[in-house]
GUKE-964324 format. One line per field, with one value per residue (C-alpha): x, y, z; residue number from 1. Coordinates in steps of 0.05 Angstrom, whole numbers, plus 5000, padded with zeros to 4 digits. Layout:
# residues N
east	[X	...]
north	[Y	...]
up	[Z	...]
num	[NUM	...]
This chain:
# residues 495
east	[8068	8090	8097	8074	8081	8041	8047	8011	8045	8058	8126	8168	8162	8196	8259	8216	8185	8248	8269	8205	8212	8276	8238	8193	8243	8228	8161	8191	8263	8245	8241	8221	8178	8165	8120	8094	8046	8087	8053	8014	8064	8071	8145	8155	8221	8226	8289	8296	8326	8331	8310	8381	8404	8356	8339	8399	8398	8395	8321	8295	8309	8273	8213	8195	8126	8090	8055	8089	8074	8126	8129	8174	8155	8150	8112	8055	8027	8072	8143	8200	8205	8216	8146	8117	8142	8099	8070	8030	8011	7945	7942	7871	7850	7915	7927	7981	7970	8001	7981	7987	7963	7937	7870	7841	7796	7851	7834	7763	7779	7830	7780	7735	7782	7787	7722	7741	7800	7844	7915	7955	8029	8047	8024	8016	7944	7947	7944	7875	7846	7884	7851	7779	7783	7808	7750	7688	7725	7724	7649	7636	7660	7715	7753	7765	7741	7711	7714	7650	7665	7722	7686	7634	7686	7713	7655	7649	7717	7701	7650	7690	7748	7763	7809	7853	7887	7902	7911	7940	7927	7948	7908	7880	7811	7779	7837	7876	7926	7894	7923	7870	7876	7829	7821	7791	7731	7753	7817	7864	7920	7944	7945	7960	7960	7985	8006	8075	8114	8090	8019	8003	8010	7987	8017	7989	8027	8032	8061	8069	8154	8148	8125	8164	8227	8196	8174	8103	8046	8006	7945	7907	7893	7851	7790	7763	7727	7743	7767	7807	7815	7883	7904	7952	7924	7858	7825	7824	7756	7724	7681	7656	7645	7631	7629	7644	7672	7745	7794	7873	7919	7952	8011	8030	8032	8070	8131	8121	8105	8168	8166	8161	8103	8027	7973	7894	7913	7958	8025	8065	8121	8064	8036	8099	8105	8040	8045	8114	8083	8029	8083	8122	8054	8044	8117	8120	8049	8100	8145	8204	8272	8319	8396	8370	8330	8357	8322	8327	8339	8309	8233	8240	8264	8209	8167	8237	8250	8170	8190	8250	8222	8154	8212	8251	8309	8369	8355	8409	8433	8465	8474	8507	8465	8486	8459	8470	8423	8356	8296	8298	8222	8209	8267	8231	8271	8298	8374	8370	8341	8389	8455	8424	8422	8493	8508	8453	8466	8532	8528	8565	8589	8594	8520	8503	8556	8534	8470	8390	8377	8301	8297	8243	8223	8161	8134	8150	8131	8159	8216	8278	8312	8297	8329	8395	8385	8379	8438	8481	8461	8477	8541	8558	8551	8485	8461	8389	8349	8276	8245	8189	8139	8101	8049	8008	8025	8018	7968	7926	7957	7944	7909	7916	7987	8033	8072	8047	7992	8005	7992	8042	8097	8076	8113	8065	8008	8060	8069	7986	7963	7919	7847	7866	7834	7877	7819	7817	7845	7919	7924	7978	8019	8023	8053	8097	8119	8135	8162	8212	8236	8246	8283	8328	8301	8288	8217	8176	8124	8072	8035	7961	7915	7870	7926	7948	7869	7875	7942	7923	7855	7811	7786	7837	7844	7881	7867	7931	7927	7847	7833	7774	7783	7749	7739	7702	7745	7724	7768	7770	7808	7845	7875	7891	7933	7973	7984	8011	8061	8081	8092	8134	8170	8201	8219	8248	8213	8226	8264]
north	[6419	6367	6300	6257	6191	6154	6089	6056	5987	5932	5968	6027	6059	6125	6106	6069	6136	6179	6124	6134	6209	6212	6178	6237	6293	6316	6342	6383	6413	6471	6432	6365	6343	6271	6266	6202	6179	6144	6120	6177	6233	6267	6272	6314	6343	6388	6409	6458	6425	6363	6296	6267	6335	6340	6269	6222	6162	6217	6245	6180	6158	6221	6208	6128	6099	6047	6108	6160	6211	6252	6311	6346	6413	6464	6528	6554	6588	6624	6614	6570	6580	6527	6549	6529	6464	6400	6358	6399	6384	6402	6391	6375	6318	6306	6299	6302	6325	6341	6356	6363	6413	6488	6514	6567	6600	6607	6677	6650	6599	6641	6693	6636	6612	6676	6680	6626	6651	6602	6635	6606	6592	6590	6613	6546	6520	6461	6484	6515	6450	6411	6472	6462	6383	6377	6427	6390	6329	6361	6387	6315	6282	6317	6249	6180	6192	6143	6128	6151	6218	6219	6211	6263	6307	6304	6312	6375	6397	6386	6442	6481	6485	6494	6470	6417	6375	6302	6302	6251	6249	6208	6203	6148	6132	6078	6068	6054	6086	6103	6137	6180	6191	6249	6262	6326	6318	6323	6285	6341	6322	6246	6193	6125	6065	5999	5938	5929	5862	5844	5842	5882	5948	5998	6058	6127	6169	6217	6174	6100	6105	6118	6045	6022	6034	5995	5938	5957	5930	5979	5965	6033	6109	6140	6157	6225	6249	6189	6181	6118	6089	6044	6014	5955	5884	5901	5915	5994	6020	6063	6128	6164	6235	6282	6262	6314	6298	6274	6313	6296	6350	6333	6367	6312	6273	6328	6346	6341	6263	6210	6175	6103	6129	6107	6153	6141	6072	6105	6100	6176	6137	6107	6179	6211	6164	6178	6257	6249	6213	6266	6316	6287	6282	6361	6376	6333	6366	6431	6399	6413	6369	6350	6308	6286	6292	6314	6314	6366	6325	6287	6300	6301	6236	6195	6240	6260	6176	6176	6236	6201	6141	6167	6212	6160	6206	6183	6204	6224	6254	6329	6345	6312	6332	6341	6298	6348	6398	6407	6417	6486	6496	6491	6538	6606	6654	6673	6677	6616	6575	6612	6594	6521	6518	6529	6477	6422	6427	6419	6403	6353	6395	6339	6324	6394	6422	6423	6394	6406	6394	6383	6393	6370	6401	6381	6457	6526	6566	6630	6624	6652	6587	6557	6620	6604	6532	6554	6603	6544	6501	6556	6561	6489	6497	6471	6492	6498	6498	6473	6472	6421	6418	6362	6403	6463	6542	6554	6609	6609	6614	6547	6559	6478	6473	6489	6550	6590	6633	6704	6713	6763	6706	6669	6672	6648	6702	6751	6729	6725	6786	6836	6817	6744	6693	6633	6583	6621	6590	6612	6633	6573	6583	6662	6649	6591	6640	6703	6663	6630	6695	6728	6659	6657	6589	6562	6539	6525	6476	6461	6400	6420	6414	6371	6329	6329	6303	6253	6229	6227	6198	6216	6271	6324	6388	6427	6494	6519	6503	6521	6558	6516	6512	6448	6469	6530	6585	6663	6719	6752	6680	6688	6759	6736	6672	6716	6768	6715	6692	6764	6781	6713	6704	6764	6730	6764	6756	6763	6729]
up	[2751	2812	2822	2890	2914	2975	3002	3059	3074	3133	3143	3141	3076	3078	3045	2987	2974	2970	2913	2876	2873	2846	2795	2791	2796	2722	2747	2798	2820	2870	2930	2956	3026	3057	3113	3147	3210	3264	3327	3325	3309	3238	3223	3174	3128	3075	3030	2979	2916	2885	2917	2926	2959	3008	3034	3051	3109	3163	3137	3119	3200	3215	3182	3197	3185	3153	3114	3077	3023	2991	2932	2892	2868	2810	2832	2789	2851	2900	2897	2903	2973	3036	3061	3000	2997	3009	3035	3090	3162	3200	3271	3279	3267	3243	3163	3115	3043	2972	2908	2835	2791	2808	2847	2810	2861	2906	2935	2949	2986	3026	3035	3058	3121	3144	3159	3202	3233	3201	3186	3128	3129	3056	2986	2968	2937	2971	3042	3047	3011	3077	3114	3083	3094	3163	3182	3149	3187	3257	3233	3232	3294	3350	3345	3326	3253	3208	3133	3126	3157	3107	3043	3066	3088	3018	2975	3014	3005	2924	2924	2953	2902	2831	2777	2759	2823	2839	2915	2957	3037	3103	3166	3212	3199	3239	3279	3213	3178	3110	3040	3005	2930	2898	2824	2800	2767	2690	2702	2681	2719	2733	2789	2784	2830	2842	2888	2921	2915	2982	2961	3029	3006	2962	2924	2884	2849	2790	2734	2732	2729	2805	2815	2764	2805	2867	2816	2840	2793	2758	2773	2735	2741	2796	2757	2744	2802	2842	2919	2930	2996	3008	3073	3090	3078	3047	2978	2951	2966	2908	2915	2850	2881	2823	2746	2689	2618	2630	2598	2612	2600	2533	2549	2601	2540	2494	2546	2617	2626	2620	2554	2597	2637	2625	2647	2628	2602	2546	2537	2531	2485	2437	2438	2415	2365	2333	2338	2304	2253	2241	2244	2187	2144	2159	2136	2072	2053	2047	1994	2043	2035	2083	2085	2167	2221	2292	2363	2416	2474	2507	2504	2423	2419	2409	2353	2316	2310	2277	2233	2203	2191	2162	2118	2106	2127	2171	2248	2278	2355	2341	2411	2467	2533	2598	2647	2705	2680	2701	2650	2623	2615	2692	2714	2738	2703	2635	2649	2687	2625	2584	2625	2637	2563	2547	2596	2579	2503	2465	2389	2352	2285	2236	2240	2224	2169	2102	2111	2109	2177	2208	2277	2320	2379	2427	2437	2433	2498	2507	2455	2482	2498	2421	2399	2435	2409	2329	2342	2364	2314	2250	2277	2265	2190	2163	2098	2112	2181	2188	2251	2268	2322	2353	2383	2352	2374	2444	2436	2511	2588	2619	2689	2713	2726	2673	2687	2628	2668	2629	2549	2541	2560	2497	2437	2382	2398	2377	2305	2294	2244	2289	2269	2240	2294	2311	2272	2209	2145	2143	2215	2224	2159	2180	2251	2219	2169	2217	2268	2221	2202	2262	2286	2221	2204	2134	2152	2211	2209	2275	2285	2264	2322	2282	2269	2344	2365	2316	2340	2411	2398	2456	2499	2532	2553	2503	2524	2523	2440	2427	2485	2512	2582	2617	2689	2718	2712	2711	2683	2760	2771	2713	2729	2795	2776	2719	2774	2826	2772	2749	2823	2832	2778	2748	2685	2630	2574	2492	2443]
num	[1	2	3	4	5	6	7	8	9	10	11	12	13	14	15	16	17	18	19	20	21	22	23	24	25	26	27	28	29	30	31	32	33	34	35	36	37	38	39	40	41	42	43	44	45	46	47	48	49	50	51	52	53	54	55	56	57	58	59	60	61	62	63	64	65	66	67	68	69	70	71	72	73	74	75	76	77	78	79	80	81	82	83	84	85	86	87	88	89	90	91	92	93	94	95	96	97	98	99	100	101	102	103	104	105	106	107	108	109	110	111	112	113	114	115	116	117	118	119	120	121	122	123	124	125	126	127	128	129	130	131	132	133	134	135	136	137	138	139	140	141	142	143	144	145	146	147	148	149	150	151	152	153	154	155	156	157	158	159	160	161	162	163	164	165	166	167	168	169	170	171	172	173	174	175	176	177	178	179	180	181	182	183	184	185	186	187	188	189	190	191	192	193	194	195	196	197	198	199	200	201	202	203	204	205	206	207	208	209	210	211	212	213	214	215	216	217	218	219	220	221	222	223	224	225	226	227	228	229	230	231	232	233	234	235	236	237	238	239	240	241	242	243	244	245	246	247	248	249	250	251	252	253	254	255	256	257	258	259	260	261	262	263	264	265	266	267	268	269	270	271	272	273	274	275	276	277	278	279	280	281	282	283	284	285	286	287	288	289	290	291	292	293	294	295	296	297	298	299	300	301	302	303	304	305	306	307	308	309	310	311	312	313	314	315	316	317	318	319	320	321	322	323	324	325	326	327	328	329	330	331	332	333	334	335	336	337	338	339	340	341	342	343	344	345	346	347	348	349	350	351	352	353	354	355	356	357	358	359	360	361	362	363	364	365	366	367	368	369	370	371	372	373	374	375	376	377	378	379	380	381	382	383	384	385	386	387	388	389	390	391	392	393	394	395	396	397	398	399	400	401	402	403	404	405	406	407	408	409	410	411	412	413	414	415	416	417	418	419	420	421	422	423	424	425	426	427	428	429	430	431	432	433	434	435	436	437	438	439	440	441	442	443	444	445	446	447	448	449	450	451	452	453	454	455	456	457	458	459	460	461	462	463	464	465	466	467	468	469	470	471	472	473	474	475	476	477	478	479	480	481	482	483	484	485	486	487	488	489	490	491	492	493	494	495]
């Protein structure tokens, strides 16, 4: 999962891109990059770490330009090294590109490019897409490329790539600096667009919060399978290149996106409230009782508020979060996540001691950090600890950009009895009871899959819960992606 920003305007916009990237820092902490077009040159700066650590006045001065794309990275292919940082640049004919998502046929693209003697400089999956697009452009015209060349080249490129992706591209077409935005046919990964306050410039980003920081008017979403063309002073041009059943990633709404974002015409905050309400109904149906509802900050706060309201219980802050630690889920190794958790959450003992506590969290993926959290809670002296999760059990790997690409790293499947399918009656209860026992909980309640679908209200990719993958993916590709993560991560598993 990553975050990108693209701006085209009639004035230098690199500073604005850096500001908006900081609003997307939750989407990637490993590296950040910035690329512009400036009088036929393509200034490009990449840094490891957070945006504010690597991009100050000097870096902004190095990347002037009226068109600019930026990126924050959390690796789901390759490792967190500088050569894999985005954006990428291809010299012929001169193209900058960044993306969010995961290309599932990366190995096939590598083989295809090798046949054309194209040597890649990274393990990042957007670089081969950039190369294929650039080669297709050059097939159509040696120089002075036109918009129709780019549209046809992107159509052909889409035939060569599979998976989930949103792309942002900067290049010169028809003699004008041009920003392109493309979304995969299923619309799994998000992309929103808007108009700058000067009404001359345009912006595209992974989430609307990147626009809010610049007071950009949010106009809508790039449609699944759509290519949008932006130029300063002109209305956007839209080309529908491919059509499929829309399947936006539901995990964006559960965990990744900021609650103040709008994606696919939906408010992330309102969806978390709806999930919390459905979770409260599932918990109440068990006949359980609690004295207080406490969220694990920050993602679970809206759902916890909805749970408390529905159950007529007080909603309290039981943890104080250290604002200077990152998101533990997207840290690459188990020991890093455990150490970060110790710094991240500090309990308020008085909210736990002597109470039956209902703790609300967004999901359980690997379970290791959650085990440490429960130990912290138990040490505060509650009489009972109940855990409610506003998503179903994560039973299947994600191959589309969430870093859960191997089944053995998932916690929930270990508690599904052998021979029992996840869809069988009683399977959810079996997982909850066995998992609660392992974690030392008085109860564990997941949001059932039908409750999640009712709360989300619309088509979505929920493959990590139901195993139904909307974008084409064969067994060879699944094995390759899983093996890439094993080699890159070397994480210690277990709960």
